[in-house]
C-alpha positions, 0 to 999 in steps of 0.5 A: 294531777298526781299527788306527790308523796313524801319519802318513806322512812328508811326504817319503820318507826315501829322497830324503834318503838320496840327497841328503844324501851328495852335499850333504856332498860338495859342501860338502866339495869345493866350499863349503869350498875356496871359503871358504878362497880367500876367507880367503886372499885377505886374506893374503900366503900364497904357496901354502906356508910361513907367512902373515900377514893383509894386509887389503884389500892384494890387492884394492887391488893388483888395481886397480893392476895393468895386467895385469888390464885387459888380461886382463879386456878379452880375456876379456870380448871373448872371452865376448861373441863366443863367446856371440853366435855360439854361441847364434845358430848353436845356435838356427838348427841347432835350428830345422833339426833340429826339422823333418821331415828324414831321419836326424835322430837320426843328425845330432843324435848327430854334432853332439853328439859334440864335447861328449862329448869333453874340452875339452883333448882337442879343444884339442890336436887343433885345435892339431895341425890349426892347426899342421900340417894347415892350413898344409900345405894352404895351402902346397900350394894357394898360399894365404898366409893358410892357410900360417901357424899362426893360433895363433902370430899376433895373431889366435890368439883367433879360432882358439880362438873357432872351436873353442870355439863349435864344441864349445859348440854341441852343448849349446846346440842340445839345450837349444833343441831341447827348447824347440822340441819343447814348442811346440804344433803347433796354434799354428803351424797357427793361424799359417799360417791368419793368413799368418805364415811364415818370419822372422815366425812365428819372431819372433812365435811361436817365439822368445817361446815358447822364451824361458825356454830362451833365458835358460838358454843365455845365462846358462850361456854367459856364465858358461862363457866368462868362465871359459875355461881348458882350450881356451886352455891346450891351444891357446896356453897364453895366448900369443903373449905374453899376448894370449890369456891369460884370467882363469882362465889368469892365476889359474892361472899366477900363483897356482900357478906365480908364488907369488901364491896369495893375490893371485890368490885375490883375483882369483878372488873378483872374478871370481866377483862379476863372474860372479854379478852378470852372471848375476843381471842377465841373469835379471832382464832376460830374466825381465821380457822373458818376463813381457811376452811371456806 
């Protein structure tokens, strides 16, 4: 007689064993603190001692605080420029690396190296370069523009922008490169027969086919740059004055050093809502574009 076997489980239990511990850790160290931050945003807690609920007072004060306008203005400007430069340069670099060039793998490794280093480390290194190496070179060459530490001037944000774009290009380039490698070469051969070359071939064929990868990079870039923190703390600390103070830097300084834990928790909640709203909007717009292309 044939033995009756029970039904196999729909999902292998090994997958649950791998996923559940990480889900628990994520909930404990990410979700719980996030919910606590939302709760404290409705209180007057300073980060220590007793606290009382104050309703929407922190959120109302947020819209009256002049520092918020300056900080959000700088952060949004920085995110826009960083997103544009990072994606344009990364896409151009990926297109170059996708061709048949010598030492391609070595060049990939060199370009990916900045991403492997910590942002704080890179920030401190460039802080030294901008503060010592470049001014000395400028003085030796007699170039007045290079003789001054840019991080101590009103153009300090340009130095931060340069370093941020340089480091961020590595990840975005790899995403674009993976997208370019999914394009069937037969498509290009057909385009060559039709006479499509250069920018025409890129705009009509290549870019539409890697649109999903463009969407990923755009959403991640805006999110990351709106939360810029490490590079600013390492290079300027938010200065000179408050000219390079991003939202995350302001939350850290006033929340932990300024005794405004609850108030800055409200600021963090608003930042989260802004980032979530922008990300959803980007996904909707870019996905519609992908649908039209397909």
